[in-house]
C-alpha positions as CSV (number, residue, x, y, z in Angstrom):
1,X,0.0,0.0,0.0
2,X,1.4,3.4,-0.9
3,X,2.0,5.8,1.9
4,X,1.4,9.4,1.2
5,X,3.6,12.1,2.8
6,X,1.9,14.4,5.2
7,X,1.1,17.6,3.6
8,X,3.5,20.5,4.5
9,X,2.0,23.7,5.7
10,X,2.2,26.5,3.3
11,X,4.6,29.2,4.7
12,X,2.8,32.4,5.6
13,X,3.7,35.4,3.7
14,X,5.4,38.1,5.7
15,X,3.8,41.4,5.3
16,X,5.8,44.6,4.7
17,X,4.7,45.9,8.1
18,X,6.2,42.9,9.9
19,X,9.4,43.1,7.9
20,X,9.8,46.8,8.9
21,X,9.1,46.0,12.5
22,X,11.7,43.2,12.5
23,X,14.3,45.5,11.0
24,X,13.6,48.2,13.6
25,X,14.1,45.7,16.4
26,X,17.4,44.6,14.9
27,X,18.5,48.2,14.4
28,X,17.5,49.1,18.0
29,X,19.5,46.2,19.4
30,X,22.5,47.3,17.3
31,X,22.2,50.9,18.4
32,X,21.8,49.8,22.0
33,X,24.9,47.7,21.8
34,X,26.9,50.5,20.2
35,X,25.7,52.9,22.9
36,X,26.7,50.6,25.7
37,X,30.1,50.1,24.1
38,X,30.5,53.8,23.7
39,X,29.7,54.4,27.4
40,X,32.1,51.7,28.5
41,X,34.8,53.1,26.4
42,X,34.2,56.6,27.5
43,X,34.3,55.6,31.2
44,X,37.5,53.7,30.6
45,X,39.1,56.7,29.0
46,X,37.8,59.0,31.8
47,X,39.3,56.7,34.5
48,X,42.6,56.5,32.7
49,X,42.7,60.4,32.5
50,X,41.8,60.8,36.1
51,X,44.4,58.2,37.3
52,X,47.2,59.7,35.1
53,X,46.3,63.3,36.0
54,X,46.0,62.9,39.8
55,X,47.3,59.5,41.0
56,X,49.9,57.6,38.9
57,X,51.7,58.6,35.7
58,X,54.5,57.1,33.7
59,X,57.9,58.5,32.9
60,X,60.4,57.1,30.4
61,X,64.1,57.7,31.2
62,X,65.5,59.4,28.0
63,X,69.2,60.0,29.1
64,X,72.1,58.6,31.1
65,X,72.1,61.4,33.7
66,X,70.7,59.1,36.4
67,X,72.9,56.0,35.6
68,X,73.9,54.2,38.7
69,X,70.2,54.3,39.7
70,X,68.1,54.5,36.5
71,X,69.0,53.4,32.9
72,X,68.0,54.7,29.5
73,X,64.8,52.9,28.6
74,X,63.5,52.4,32.1
75,X,59.8,53.3,32.4
76,X,58.7,54.4,35.9
77,X,55.5,54.6,37.8
78,X,55.3,58.1,39.3
79,X,53.2,58.9,42.4
80,X,51.6,62.3,41.6
81,X,49.8,62.4,44.9
82,X,53.1,62.6,46.9
83,X,53.7,66.3,46.4
84,X,50.2,67.4,45.4
85,X,49.1,66.8,41.8
86,X,48.3,69.8,39.5
87,X,44.7,70.6,38.7
88,X,44.7,71.0,34.9
89,X,44.1,74.5,33.4
90,X,44.4,76.1,36.9
91,X,47.2,77.3,39.1
92,X,46.0,75.0,41.9
93,X,47.4,71.8,43.3
94,X,45.8,69.0,45.4
95,X,47.0,68.9,49.0
96,X,50.4,67.2,49.2
97,X,50.8,64.0,51.1
98,X,54.1,65.2,52.4
99,X,57.1,67.4,51.6
100,X,59.9,66.1,49.5
101,X,62.8,64.6,51.4
102,X,66.5,65.2,50.8
103,X,67.9,62.2,48.9
104,X,64.7,61.3,47.1
105,X,64.5,60.9,43.3
106,X,61.9,63.3,42.0
107,X,60.2,64.2,38.7
108,X,59.6,67.8,37.9
109,X,59.1,70.2,35.0
110,X,62.4,71.6,33.7
111,X,62.6,75.3,34.8
112,X,63.7,76.4,31.3
113,X,60.9,74.5,29.4
114,X,57.9,73.4,31.4
115,X,56.9,71.0,28.7
116,X,59.9,68.8,29.4
117,X,59.8,66.5,32.5
118,X,63.1,65.8,34.2
119,X,64.1,63.2,36.8
120,X,67.0,63.9,39.3
121,X,67.9,63.4,42.9
122,X,67.0,66.1,45.4
123,X,70.1,67.1,47.4
124,X,69.2,70.6,48.6
125,X,66.1,71.6,50.6
126,X,65.0,75.2,51.3
127,X,67.5,76.8,53.7
128,X,70.3,74.3,53.0
129,X,73.8,75.6,52.4
130,X,75.4,73.6,49.5
131,X,78.9,73.5,48.0
132,X,81.0,71.0,46.1
133,X,84.8,70.6,46.2
134,X,86.4,68.4,43.6
135,X,83.2,66.4,43.1
136,X,82.5,66.0,46.8
137,X,79.1,67.4,47.8
138,X,78.8,69.2,51.1
139,X,75.4,70.0,52.7
140,X,75.4,72.4,55.7
141,X,79.2,71.9,56.0
142,X,79.0,68.1,56.1
143,X,80.6,66.0,53.4
144,X,78.1,63.5,51.9
145,X,78.7,59.8,51.4
146,X,76.8,59.2,48.2
147,X,77.3,55.6,47.2
148,X,74.7,55.8,44.4
149,X,76.7,58.3,42.3
150,X,78.7,57.5,39.2
151,X,81.8,59.4,37.9
152,X,83.0,59.8,34.3
153,X,86.3,61.6,34.6
154,X,87.0,61.5,30.9
155,X,84.0,63.7,30.1
156,X,85.2,67.1,29.0
157,X,84.8,70.0,31.4
158,X,82.1,72.4,30.3
159,X,82.9,76.1,29.6
160,X,83.0,78.4,32.6
161,X,80.1,80.5,31.2
162,X,77.7,77.6,31.8
163,X,78.1,78.1,35.5
164,X,77.6,81.9,35.7
165,X,74.4,81.6,37.7
166,X,76.4,79.7,40.4
167,X,78.8,82.5,40.7
168,X,75.9,85.0,41.1
169,X,74.3,82.8,43.7
170,X,77.4,82.7,46.0
171,X,77.1,83.7,49.6
172,X,78.7,87.2,50.0
173,X,81.6,85.9,52.1
174,X,82.5,83.2,49.5
175,X,83.6,85.4,46.6
176,X,87.3,85.0,47.5
177,X,87.0,81.2,47.6
178,X,87.7,78.5,44.9
179,X,83.9,78.4,44.3
180,X,84.0,82.0,43.1
181,X,85.0,80.5,39.8
182,X,82.6,77.6,39.6
183,X,83.2,74.5,37.6
184,X,81.2,71.3,37.3
185,X,82.8,69.8,40.4
186,X,83.8,72.8,42.5
187,X,81.3,75.5,43.4
188,X,79.5,77.3,46.2
189,X,78.7,77.8,49.0
190,X,75.2,78.9,48.2
191,X,71.8,78.8,50.0
192,X,68.7,77.2,48.6
193,X,65.9,79.8,48.7
194,X,62.5,79.1,50.1
195,X,60.0,77.1,48.0
196,X,62.9,75.8,45.9
197,X,65.1,72.7,45.6
198,X,68.6,71.9,44.3
199,X,68.8,68.7,42.2
200,X,71.7,66.6,40.8
201,X,72.0,63.7,38.5
202,X,73.5,60.5,39.9
203,X,75.8,60.3,36.9
204,X,77.5,63.5,38.1
205,X,79.9,64.1,35.1
206,X,77.2,63.7,32.5
207,X,74.0,65.4,33.9
208,X,72.2,68.6,33.1
209,X,71.0,69.6,36.5
210,X,70.8,72.5,39.0
211,X,74.5,73.3,38.6
212,X,73.7,74.4,35.0
213,X,70.3,76.0,35.2
214,X,69.4,76.7,38.8
215,X,66.9,75.9,41.5
216,X,63.6,74.0,41.0
217,X,60.6,75.9,42.3
218,X,58.2,73.7,44.3
219,X,55.4,74.6,41.9
220,X,57.1,72.5,39.2
221,X,57.2,69.2,41.1
222,X,55.3,66.4,39.3
223,X,55.8,63.4,41.6
224,X,58.0,60.7,43.1
225,X,59.0,57.7,41.1
226,X,57.9,54.5,42.7
227,X,59.3,51.6,40.7
228,X,60.4,50.4,37.3
229,X,57.4,48.8,35.7
230,X,59.2,48.1,32.3
231,X,62.6,48.5,30.9
232,X,64.0,47.9,27.5
233,X,67.5,48.5,25.9
234,X,67.2,51.2,23.3
235,X,67.3,50.0,19.6
236,X,70.5,51.9,18.9
237,X,72.4,50.1,21.7
238,X,71.2,46.5,21.1
239,X,69.4,45.8,17.9
240,X,67.1,42.8,17.9
241,X,63.6,41.9,18.7
242,X,61.8,43.7,21.5
243,X,61.7,40.5,23.6
244,X,65.5,40.1,23.5
245,X,66.0,43.7,24.6
246,X,63.7,43.7,27.7
247,X,65.6,44.0,31.0
248,X,63.5,41.5,32.8
249,X,65.4,41.8,36.1
250,X,64.6,45.5,36.4
251,X,60.9,45.2,36.1
252,X,59.4,45.8,39.5
253,X,62.6,47.3,41.0
254,X,61.9,50.1,43.5
255,X,63.5,53.5,42.9
256,X,65.7,54.6,45.7
């Protein structure tokens, strides 16, 4: 006996109205997803901006002036809350957690060009009397034992005119001393004025620092480096893949 197949229902035709409604629902879902993504992206960007403006920023070491402590290619986390972060587009700062301490590494705006951040070691606080004799730093008459410094005696001595400001900053009674004709390694004594700091690079013979361009006003402080979160040997020094140039042992190293 032949078996007949069950009859298939005839598909119902979709009206133009139903088709338009379906397209609207699809479009609404697409727009809703895009809107949620845009809100999430905007919130992420806002959080990053707030964090980098007021809390933690990054700073890449571009020169060898802090060698002995920091290397070219080190990237640092910088605590901007430490000395009071700047409020953008204003002359105001957030309250500082504390004052800078002598011997700390600090990040600040270069007094000669505020668009350029510098990193150096703070050696002179307001009111300190500073001098240097043959490369030996003296603070308030006491010779400092700076085990973190590096010397490069073969680096040529800069011209005397580069230290004119040091001669002008001498204490009145010091004009007959050796420091009356300042050089890179012999200068002073001088007194750090209020609301200012004196900074030096750890690589003393190859550092552009306060010896050349003067005191750092406290209004130019940006923050205190915390640790090295990434470090890579520059391309010009060690060509190769980025992976082979990463200084893995330096990652996570505290800045002291």
